[in-house]
C-alpha positions, 0 to 999 in steps of 0.5 A: 292018170291026168289030174288038175288040182286047184287051190287058193280059194276062200272067203274075202271081202269085196275089193279084196284079192285072191290068187288061185293055183292049178297044179297039173300032173300027167300032162305038160301045160306047155302042150296045152291051152289052159283056162279058168272057168267059174260056175255060180249056183243056178248058173251055167259054167263060164269062161273066166280067162284062157292062155294058149300054148303061145302065150296069148290070153283072153278074158271075159269082159266081166273080169277084164282089168281085174284078173290076170291069168298066167302060168309057169310051164317049168312048175306045170302050174297055172295061176289066176290073180284076182283083184277088186273082187266083187260079190258077183265073182262068187263061184266055184272056179275050175281049171281046164286044159285042152289040146285040140289036135288030140281032142283032149279036154281035162277039168279039175274038181274046183275051188270055192271063192266067196266074196262077201262082207 
C-alpha cells in the first residue's frame, strides 16, 4: 500500500522558518513528480511547489523566493523549506506524488502549519 507521511508542521511566529518532510513507502519518488499543496479553512487546495522527476521546480507566486522544494531520492523523502513565514501561509500542507503515464496520484494526510504571534 502506498503511503505518504508528512511531518514538521507546527506553530511559528511571523518571519520564522519551518522545514516540512514527506516520507514515502510503496513507491519510489525517482519515478514521480512530487509536490506540496496547502489548504486553508474555507479555501480551495492550492499548489505551493512542485518538483519533477527531472529536477525541474515550479512555485506559486505567493511563495516564490521564500520556499524551497527539494527531495532525496535515496531516502525517498521530499522537503519544503519555508522561510519568512506570513500569517497567510497558515494552512494544512499536503504531500502529493503523481505519475501521468500510469495515471497514479497519491496524497498524504497533511500537516498543520500555523503562523501567528
